[in-house]
C-alpha positions in Angstrom: 65.5 48.2 109.2 68.6 49.4 111.2 69.6 47.5 114.3 68.0 49.4 117.1 70.3 48.3 119.9 73.3 49.2 117.7 71.8 52.7 117.1 71.1 53.1 120.8 74.7 52.3 121.6 75.9 55.0 119.1 73.6 57.5 120.6 74.8 56.8 124.1 78.4 57.0 123.0 77.7 60.4 121.4 76.0 61.6 124.6 79.0 60.4 126.7 81.5 62.2 124.4 79.5 65.4 124.5 79.2 65.3 128.3 82.8 64.0 129.1 83.8 67.1 130.9 80.6 67.4 133.0 80.8 63.8 134.3 78.8 60.7 133.4 76.5 58.6 135.5 77.6 55.1 134.5 75.1 53.5 136.9 72.2 55.3 135.3 73.3 54.3 131.8 74.0 50.8 132.8 70.5 50.4 134.3 69.0 51.4 130.9 70.8 48.4 129.3 70.5 46.0 132.2 74.2 46.0 133.1 76.3 47.3 135.9 77.8 50.8 135.9 81.3 49.3 135.4 80.1 47.3 132.4 78.5 50.4 131.0 81.7 52.4 131.3 83.6 49.5 129.7 81.1 49.2 126.9 80.4 52.9 126.1 83.1 55.0 127.7 86.3 54.0 125.9 88.3 55.8 128.6 91.6 57.2 127.3 94.5 54.9 128.0 96.0 55.5 131.4 94.0 58.7 131.7 95.8 60.5 128.9 94.6 62.9 126.4 95.4 63.0 122.7 98.9 64.2 123.4 99.6 61.4 125.8 99.5 63.6 128.9 97.2 63.3 131.9 93.7 64.4 131.0 91.1 66.0 133.2 89.0 62.8 133.3 92.0 61.1 134.8 91.5 63.0 138.0 94.6 65.1 137.9 94.7 68.6 139.4 92.9 71.4 137.7 95.1 73.7 135.7 94.6 77.4 135.8 94.5 77.3 132.0 91.1 75.6 132.2 89.6 78.7 133.6 90.2 80.4 130.2 87.8 78.2 128.3 84.5 80.1 128.8 86.0 83.4 127.8 87.8 81.9 124.8 84.6 80.0 123.7 82.6 83.2 123.9 85.1 85.1 121.7 85.0 82.3 119.1 81.2 82.3 119.0 81.0 86.1 118.8 83.5 86.4 116.0 82.6 83.3 114.1 86.2 82.1 114.1 87.0 78.6 112.9 89.8 78.0 115.4 91.5 79.6 118.4 94.9 79.4 120.0 96.1 80.7 123.4 99.8 81.1 123.8 101.5 81.7 127.2 105.0 82.9 127.9 107.0 80.1 129.3 108.5 80.9 132.7 112.2 81.8 132.5 112.2 81.6 128.7 111.6 84.0 125.8 109.2 81.4 124.3 105.5 81.3 123.6 103.9 77.9 124.2 100.5 76.8 123.0 98.3 76.3 126.1 94.8 76.0 124.8 93.5 75.1 121.3 90.0 75.1 120.0 88.3 74.3 116.7 91.1 72.0 115.6 92.5 68.8 117.2 95.5 69.5 119.5 97.5 67.1 117.3 96.9 69.1 114.2 98.1 72.3 116.0 101.4 70.5 117.0 103.3 72.4 114.3 102.7 75.6 116.1 103.1 74.5 119.7 106.3 76.5 120.4 107.1 79.9 119.1 110.3 81.9 120.0 109.3 85.4 121.1 112.1 86.9 119.0 110.8 85.2 115.8 108.9 87.1 113.2 105.3 86.0 113.2 101.8 87.4 113.9 101.5 86.2 117.6 105.1 87.0 118.5 104.9 90.5 117.0 101.6 91.0 118.8 103.0 90.1 122.2 106.3 91.9 121.7 104.8 95.1 120.4 101.5 94.9 122.5 99.2 95.4 119.5 96.7 93.6 117.4 98.1 92.0 114.3 95.6 91.3 111.5 96.4 89.1 108.4 93.6 89.1 105.9 94.7 86.2 103.6 97.2 83.5 102.8 98.8 85.9 100.2 99.3 88.5 102.9 100.7 85.9 105.3 103.2 84.8 102.7 104.2 88.4 102.0 104.6 89.6 105.6 105.6 86.3 107.3 107.1 83.9 104.6 108.5 81.5 107.1 105.2 81.2 108.9 103.4 80.6 105.6 105.6 77.6 105.0 104.3 75.7 108.0 100.8 77.2 107.7 100.0 77.1 103.9 96.3 77.3 104.3 93.7 79.8 103.0 93.0 81.6 106.3 92.7 85.0 107.9 93.9 85.5 111.4 94.1 88.0 114.2 96.7 87.9 117.0 96.5 90.1 120.1 98.5 90.3 123.4 97.0 89.1 126.6 98.1 91.5 129.4 97.1 92.8 132.8 98.8 96.2 133.4 102.5 95.7 133.1 102.3 91.9 133.0 102.4 90.2 129.6 100.9 86.7 129.8 101.0 85.7 126.1 98.8 86.0 123.1 95.4 85.0 121.6 95.0 84.0 118.0 91.7 83.6 116.1 91.5 82.1 112.6 88.8 82.4 110.0 88.4 80.8 106.6 90.1 82.8 103.9 86.7 83.4 102.2 85.7 85.9 104.9 85.4 89.6 104.1 88.6 91.7 104.4 89.4 93.6 107.5 87.8 92.8 110.9 84.7 94.8 111.8 84.6 97.2 114.8 82.5 94.6 116.7 85.1 91.9 116.1 87.9 94.2 117.3 85.9 95.0 120.4 85.3 91.3 121.1 89.0 90.5 120.6 90.1 93.2 122.9 87.5 92.3 125.5 88.5 88.6 125.3 92.2 89.5 125.8 91.3 91.7 128.8 89.2 88.9 130.3 91.9 86.2 129.7 94.5 88.5 131.3 92.3 88.9 134.5 91.7 85.2 134.6 95.4 84.4 134.3 96.2 86.9 137.0 93.6 85.3 139.3 95.0 81.9 138.5 98.5 83.0 139.4 97.4 84.7 142.6 95.4 81.5 143.5 98.5 79.3 143.2 97.3 77.3 140.3 100.0 75.2 138.5 101.9 76.7 135.6 100.6 76.3 132.0 100.6 72.6 130.9 103.4 71.3 128.8 100.9 70.0 126.3 97.9 72.1 125.0 94.4 71.6 126.4 91.7 71.1 123.8 88.6 73.2 124.1 85.3 72.2 122.5 83.0 75.2 121.6 79.4 74.3 122.2 77.2 75.2 119.2 73.4 75.3 118.9 72.2 72.0 117.5 68.9 70.4 116.4 68.1 67.2 118.2 66.6 64.5 115.9 63.8 62.4 117.1 64.1 58.6 117.3 62.2 58.1 114.0 64.4 60.6 112.2 67.5 59.2 113.7 66.6 55.7 112.5 65.8 57.0 109.0 69.1 58.7 108.9 71.0 55.6 109.9 69.0 53.5 107.3 69.9 56.1 104.6 73.6 55.9 105.5 73.7 52.1 105.7 72.2 51.8 102.2 75.1 53.6 100.7 78.1 51.7 99.4 80.3 54.6 100.6 81.3 54.7 104.2 80.4 57.6 106.5 82.3 58.8 109.6 81.6 61.8 111.7 84.4 63.6 113.7 84.0 66.1 116.5 86.2 69.2 116.9 88.8 67.1 118.6 89.0 64.6 115.8 87.2 61.9 117.8 84.8 59.6 116.0 81.2 60.3 117.0 79.4 58.2 114.3 80.5 55.5 111.9 78.4 53.5 109.4 78.7 49.8 109.0 80.1 50.3 105.5 82.8 52.6 106.8 83.9 50.1 109.5 84.1 47.4 106.9 86.1 49.5 104.5 88.7 50.4 107.1 88.9 46.9 108.4 87.4 47.5 111.9 84.1 47.4 113.7 81.7 50.1 114.9 82.3 49.5 118.6 86.1 49.7 118.1 85.9 53.0 116.2 83.3 54.9 118.2 84.9 57.4 120.6 88.4 56.9 119.3 90.6 59.5 117.7 90.7 58.9 114.0 94.5 58.6 113.7 94.6 56.3 116.7 91.8 54.0 115.4 93.3 54.0 111.9 97.1 54.3 112.3 97.7 53.8 108.6 96.2 57.3 108.2 98.8 58.9 110.4 101.1 60.4 107.7 101.9 64.0 106.9 100.0 64.0 103.6 96.7 63.1 105.4 97.4 65.5 108.3 98.0 68.3 105.7 94.7 67.6 104.0 92.9 67.4 107.3 94.4 70.8 108.4 93.3 72.3 105.1 89.7 71.1 105.8 89.3 72.1 109.5 91.3 75.4 109.4 90.2 76.6 105.9 86.6 75.2 106.4 86.5 73.9 102.9 86.0 70.3 101.5 89.2 68.4 100.6 90.0 64.9 99.5 92.8 62.4 100.0 93.6 59.0 98.5 95.3 56.3 100.5 95.9 52.6 100.5 93.7 50.9 103.1 93.7 47.4 104.5 94.1 44.5 102.0 95.6 46.8 99.5 92.3 48.6 98.6 92.5 52.1 97.4 90.3 54.5 99.4 89.2 58.0 98.5 88.4 60.1 101.6 86.3 63.2 101.1 86.4 65.6 104.1 83.5 68.1 104.6 84.1 70.4 107.6 81.9 72.9 109.5 82.0 74.5 113.0 80.9 71.4 114.8 83.3 68.9 113.2 84.1 67.0 110.0 82.2 64.5 107.9 84.3 61.9 106.2 83.0 60.0 103.2 85.0 56.9 102.3 84.7 55.8 98.6 86.2 52.4 97.8 88.4 52.1 94.7 89.8 49.2 92.8 92.1 46.9 94.8 95.7 47.4 93.7 97.6 44.5 92.3 100.3 45.1 94.9 99.5 43.5 98.2 99.6 45.8 101.2 102.6 45.5 103.4 102.2 43.0 106.3 100.4 44.6 109.2 99.5 47.6 107.1 96.3 48.3 109.0 98.0 47.8 112.4 101.1 49.9 112.2 102.9 50.3 115.5 102.2 53.6 117.3 105.9 54.3 117.4 106.4 53.9 113.6 107.1 57.2 112.0 105.6 58.3 108.7 108.9 58.8 106.8 107.6 56.8 103.8 104.9 59.2 103.0 106.2 62.5 104.3 110.0 62.7 104.2 110.0 65.8 102.0 107.3 67.3 104.2 109.3 66.7 107.4 112.3 68.3 105.8 110.3 71.4 104.7 108.8 71.8 108.2 112.2 71.6 110.0 113.8 73.9 107.4 111.1 76.5 108.0 111.4 76.2 111.7 115.2 76.4 111.9 115.3 79.6 109.9 114.0 81.3 113.0 116.6 79.7 115.3 119.2 82.3 116.5 121.2 80.7 119.3 122.4 77.2 119.9 119.6 76.6 122.4 117.1 77.8 119.9 118.4 75.1 117.5 118.2 72.4 120.1 114.7 73.3 121.3 113.2 73.7 117.9 114.8 70.5 116.5 113.6 68.6 119.5 110.1 70.0 119.3 110.0 68.8 115.7 111.8 65.5 115.6 110.5 63.8 118.8 106.8 63.9 117.9 107.4 63.4 114.2 109.4 60.2 114.8 107.7 59.2 118.1 111.1 59.2 119.9 111.7 59.8 123.6 115.2 61.2 123.7 117.2 63.9 121.9 120.8 65.1 122.5 123.0 67.6 120.6 126.8 67.8 121.1 129.3 70.1 119.5 133.0 69.6 118.7 135.2 71.6 121.1 138.8 71.1 121.9 139.1 67.6 120.6 136.0 66.5 122.5 132.2 66.4 122.1 130.4 68.7 124.5 126.6 68.4 125.1 124.9 71.7 124.5 121.2 70.6 124.8 119.0 67.7 125.4 115.4 66.5 125.9 114.1 63.4 127.7 117.2 62.7 129.8 118.1 63.5 133.4 121.2 65.8 133.6 123.1 63.3 135.9 122.7 60.6 133.2 124.3 62.7 130.5 127.0 64.1 132.8 128.6 60.6 132.8 128.5 60.5 129.0 129.6 64.1 128.3 133.0 65.2 126.9 134.3 62.0 125.3 137.7 62.6 123.6 138.0 61.9 119.9 140.3 59.0 120.6 137.4 57.2 122.4 136.2 55.0 119.6 133.8 53.1 121.9 131.7 56.3 122.2 129.1 56.1 119.4 128.9 59.9 119.2 132.7 60.0 118.5 132.6 57.2 116.0 129.7 58.9 114.1 131.5 62.3 114.0 135.0 61.0 113.2 133.8 58.7 110.4 131.0 61.0 109.1 128.7 57.9 108.9 125.3 57.8 110.8 125.0 54.9 113.3 121.7 53.1 113.9 121.1 50.7 116.8 117.7 49.1 116.9 118.1 47.3 120.2 120.2 47.1 123.3 121.9 44.0 122.0 123.0 45.8 118.9 124.4 48.7 121.0 126.2 46.3 123.3 128.4 45.3 120.5 130.0 48.7 120.5 129.3 50.0 124.1 127.5 47.9 126.7 127.4 50.7 129.2 125.1 53.0 127.2 121.9 50.8 127.5 122.5 50.4 131.2 123.2 54.1 131.9 120.5 55.6 129.7 117.7 53.0 130.0 117.1 53.4 126.3 116.5 50.6 123.8 117.2 52.1 120.3 119.5 54.9 119.1 120.3 57.0 116.0 123.7 58.8 116.1 123.7 61.4 113.3 126.9 63.3 112.5 126.5 67.0 112.0 128.6 67.9 109.0 129.0 71.3 107.3 131.1 71.6 104.1 132.9 68.4 105.1 133.7 69.7 108.5 132.2 68.0 111.6 130.5 70.4 114.0 128.8 67.9 116.3 126.5 65.0 116.7 122.7 64.6 117.2 121.3 61.6 119.0 117.6 60.4 118.7 116.6 57.6 121.1 113.7 55.4 121.9 112.4 53.6 125.0 111.6 50.5 123.1 113.5 48.6 120.4 113.0 50.3 117.1 114.2 48.8 113.8 115.0 51.8 111.6 113.6 51.4 108.1 115.7 52.6 105.1 113.2 55.6 104.6 113.6 56.6 108.3 117.4 56.5 108.0 117.3 58.6 104.9 115.0 61.2 106.4 116.9 61.4 109.7 120.2 61.8 107.9 118.7 64.7 105.8 117.3 66.3 108.9 120.8 66.1 110.5 122.1 68.1 107.6 119.6 70.9 108.3 120.4 70.8 112.0 124.2 71.0 111.2 123.8 74.2 109.1 121.6 75.9 111.7 123.9 74.8 114.6 127.0 76.2 112.8 125.2 79.6 112.2 124.0 79.6 115.8 127.5 78.9 117.3 128.9 81.8 115.2 126.1 84.0 116.5 126.7 83.0 120.1 130.4 83.7 119.8 129.7 87.2 118.3 127.1 87.8 120.9 129.4 86.9 123.8 132.2 89.1 122.3 129.8 92.0 121.9 128.4 91.6 125.5 132.0 91.5 126.9 132.8 94.6 124.9 129.8 96.5 126.1 130.2 95.4 129.7 133.8 96.6 129.6 132.8 100.0 128.3 130.1 100.7 130.9 131.3 101.8 134.3 131.8 98.9 136.7 131.0 101.1 139.7 130.0 104.7 140.1 132.0 107.0 142.4 130.7 107.7 145.9 129.8 111.3 146.4 129.0 112.6 149.9 125.4 114.0 149.9 124.3 112.3 146.7 122.6 108.9 146.5 122.9 107.3 143.0 121.5 104.2 141.3 122.0 103.0 137.8 120.5 100.2 135.8 121.1 98.7 132.3 119.0 96.1 130.6 119.9 94.7 127.2 117.2 94.2 124.5 115.5 90.8 124.5 115.2 90.8 120.7 118.0 90.4 118.1 121.6 90.8 119.1 120.7 92.1 122.6 123.5 94.7 122.4 123.1 98.4 121.9 124.8 101.7 122.5 123.1 102.9 125.7 125.5 104.4 128.2 125.6 106.4 131.5 128.3 107.8 133.7 128.9 109.8 136.9 132.0 112.0 137.0 133.2 113.6 140.3 134.5 117.1 139.4 135.4 118.4 142.9 134.2 118.0 146.5 130.7 119.4 145.8 130.3 119.2 142.0 129.6 116.2 139.9 128.7 115.6 136.2 126.1 113.1 135.1 125.5 111.9 131.6 123.4 109.4 129.7 123.2 108.6 126.0 122.1 106.3 123.3 124.1 105.4 120.2 122.0 104.5 117.1 122.0 100.7 116.3 122.3 97.4 118.0 125.7 95.9 117.1 129.3 95.9 118.0 129.8 99.1 116.0 127.3 100.9 118.2 128.9 99.5 121.3 132.3 100.6 120.2 131.1 104.1 119.4 129.3 104.3 122.7 132.8 103.8 124.3 134.2 106.7 122.3 131.3 109.0 123.2 131.6 108.2 126.9 135.4 108.8 126.8 134.9 112.1 125.0 132.3 113.3 127.5 134.6 112.1 130.4 137.5 114.0 128.9 135.7 117.3 128.5 133.6 117.1 131.8 134.0 120.3 133.9 133.4 122.6 131.0 129.9 124.2 130.7 127.3 121.5 129.7 126.7 123.1 126.3 130.5 123.2 125.5 130.9 119.5 126.6 128.2 118.5 124.0 129.6 120.7 121.3 133.2 119.3 121.7 131.9 115.7 121.7 129.8 116.5 118.6 132.8 117.8 116.7 134.8 114.7 117.6 132.0 112.4 116.3 131.6 114.3 113.0 135.3 114.0 112.5 135.2 110.3 113.1 132.2 110.0 110.7 131.0 106.6 112.1 127.7 106.8 110.1 125.8 106.6 113.4 124.1 109.3 115.4 124.0 109.7 119.2 121.6 111.3 121.6 123.1 112.6 124.9 122.0 114.4 128.0 124.7 116.0 130.2 124.2 117.7 133.6 126.5 119.4 136.0 125.2 119.3 139.6 126.4 121.8 142.3 125.4 120.1 145.5 126.5 123.0 147.7 124.4 125.6 145.9 121.6 123.1 145.1 121.7 124.0 141.4 121.9 122.0 138.2 122.8 122.9 134.6 121.6 120.6 131.8 122.1 120.4 128.1 120.7 117.8 125.7 121.5 116.6 122.2 118.2 115.1 121.1 117.8 112.9 124.2 114.4 112.2 126.0 113.7 114.8 128.6 114.8 114.1 132.2 112.3 113.9 135.1 112.4 115.8 138.4 110.5 114.7 141.4 110.3 117.4 144.0 110.5 116.6 147.8 106.7 116.8 148.0 106.3 114.1 145.4 105.2 116.4 142.5 107.0 115.2 139.4 107.6 117.2 136.2 109.1 116.5 132.8 111.9 119.0 132.3 111.4 120.9 129.1 115.0 121.9 128.1 116.0 123.0 124.6 116.8 120.0 122.5 119.8 120.3 120.3 120.7 118.2 117.2 121.8 114.6 117.7 125.6 114.3 118.0 127.4 113.5 114.8 125.3 115.5 112.3 126.5 119.1 112.1 129.9 120.0 113.6 128.8 123.7 113.9 125.8 122.9 116.2 125.6 124.8 119.4 123.9 123.4 122.5 122.0 125.6 125.0 122.2 124.9 128.7 119.4 125.4 131.2 119.9 126.0 134.9 117.3 125.0 137.5 117.1 124.5 141.3 118.0 121.1 142.7 116.4 121.0 146.1 117.5 118.5 148.7 115.5 115.2 148.8 114.5 115.6 145.1 115.1 112.9 142.5 116.5 113.6 139.1 115.9 110.8 136.6 117.8 110.2 133.4 116.7 107.4 131.0 117.0 106.2 127.4 114.0 105.8 125.1 113.9 102.0 125.5 112.2 102.6 128.8 109.3 104.4 127.3 109.1 103.8 123.6 106.5 101.4 122.2 104.9 101.3 118.7 101.9 103.6 118.4 102.7 105.6 121.5 103.6 109.3 121.5 107.0 109.8 123.2 105.7 112.9 125.1 102.8 110.9 126.4 105.1 108.1 127.4 107.4 110.4 129.2 104.5 111.9 131.1 103.3 108.4 132.0 106.8 107.6 133.4 106.7 110.8 135.4 103.3 109.8 136.9 104.8 106.4 137.8 107.8 108.1 139.5 105.4 110.5 141.4 103.3 107.6 142.7 106.4 105.6 143.9 107.0 105.8 147.6 110.0 107.4 149.1 112.6 104.7 149.3 116.3 103.9 148.5 117.4 104.7 145.0 118.3 101.1 144.2 114.8 100.0 145.2 113.2 102.8 143.2 115.3 102.0 140.1 114.2 98.4 140.2 110.6 99.5 140.6 110.8 101.8 137.5 112.6 99.2 135.4 110.6 96.1 136.2 107.1 97.5 136.8 107.0 99.6 133.6 105.0 98.0 130.9 107.7 98.3 128.2 110.4 96.4 130.1 109.1 92.9 129.9 109.8 92.2 126.2 112.2 94.7 124.8 113.2 95.6 121.3 115.6 98.2 122.6 118.1 98.3 125.5 117.4 100.5 128.5 119.6 102.7 130.7 118.4 104.5 133.8 120.3 106.8 136.1 118.7 108.2 139.4 120.3 111.1 141.3 119.1 112.0 144.8 120.7 115.0 146.6 120.2 114.1 150.2 119.1 116.6 152.9 121.7 117.9 155.3 122.3 115.8 158.4 121.5 118.7 160.7 
């Protein structure tokens, strides 16, 4: 017969785990066992160390302030239950960054989702595409994922289907929702699933807006784990005893894990096989209770089980050198682990094999895996800051390090370009060491090309005694970043405690440094080209617009937030005489330096021919472009405004139609004949249209980046912008321009650049 008190303790622990978020009456539980409430908490509660969650951050049971993200859990749980999803992820845009950070995870442990915790918004991927383009992205299988998003499939090689959708409220984009299903599910989502997904995103957006309005703190730096409550049958005491008896008669060990990876049941045989005891294991996270399981191979098999919802197996070397076969059987409520003992190996287990330090990395088992993960991540890095952020996101948790610094070679010195885990004032005293400073470990590593490893402050003091005192670190790896024999910088990984680097760790870190060096070299080239292109574009756009009596003018230009962030949008205002001005706006095809250079040529050509009738200005500019044959086409709108007669003449070469807001607020889309784009046919004629320009009206020119979005008709989009202009209050043109730019739903995340020119003929002073 099973030990009844032991069973009771397990049942109590399970109840406590299930009710952790609702609060536990320790006095009531203690009374049932004849002990105090404090003793009951100590016996059954297993509170997380220092009030931290599985990520090492302050958890809700530690009494920290409620995060606004917690308000999302009911809506997210309902969406998971309604769609039958196996896992859910909520990403939120990080303030001040073009980055999506994982805020809430459900169905899988937060640790397992660490691979996908940070996604650049510019990267190609389901959730980034969904947020950028404000549409639902559906991927039906792993095969489709590998075809459409090969980089994503490298770090998510599991048989799953997924849906990603943007979370918005009006013009505000908060982030994205991702639901995952096993790959065995039917093909495309049903109409009901699409409705549930859309409703969930709407509800999440409203909750996030309410949270922001209520002054809740920003999204957490570490994801919150959400447990989805599922209907369950409660076993009676007799049935529970019979089940425990059945399990204890087996030679195999049995462990039950909840959705978070926390142990909710363990048999005596399982505790014996893993070299622990039932009380020590209950309530603990599996990888914390059994640190020898914390290696990439096991994490990969565990992800396969919980994400793909299919049985998997894994063989490892347990305590005392015994081979253990682990069989994982998942469902919506958690995972059952069956441990089958094998024959003891002839090779003894390493000393302390079952008690590996928490800061010991898993390089022995997963060096190739770590290299693959970082390689896949860095393919999406574009700028130097992208490289630093993505490398730090990967290396710090993988090697349980606390500090990360990247320096680049520049003018005979090393300049720090990014860091994690250090205060800026600390690094300021260590920045820019000259190459002749051989006491600087970064310089020595770069100039010799040999990695340096210091496992303790004493070891570091032999080279530079100031570094331990200034940085308050206790172990360092200085990794030279070399590309084709040429040093490009240095990467530093540091620890708060002494850390003897094993040969495997040194080999993996050195290999990772090679990947970082290649990515950093590409990123520096991109940054240099980008800065050159931005300088070129800034120089070609007018620094200021001329002041014209009786005409209030405002102009805005916003670069794209995706890709090179440079395009060919331009605008100009040209004073022809005391009462006549010309206004133009255009968009050169492409987003590169060629487009920017052609934009300058078009603007110069328009400026040179201004004063001629609008149709003739466009015809002359068109002939010039076809002669140049740049291989790019240009849209252009040109207007000549007679402020004395209150008339305007307009001609367009394939450009979006202008808007006219009348003094009474009524706003119309001006339907003027659209000629061919510039640069196609040199014989094209352009027809001008004349119309009244009453005082106190507003004439709005814009490029398609302000209104264009996938799946939206341009005429409908232009009409929507006209409605936005009509509803705007009468105010200065600078204020109105900011309102149109920043409040329009397509300007938050932009795949195209935007230009806007507002013209306001003012009423006579009399």
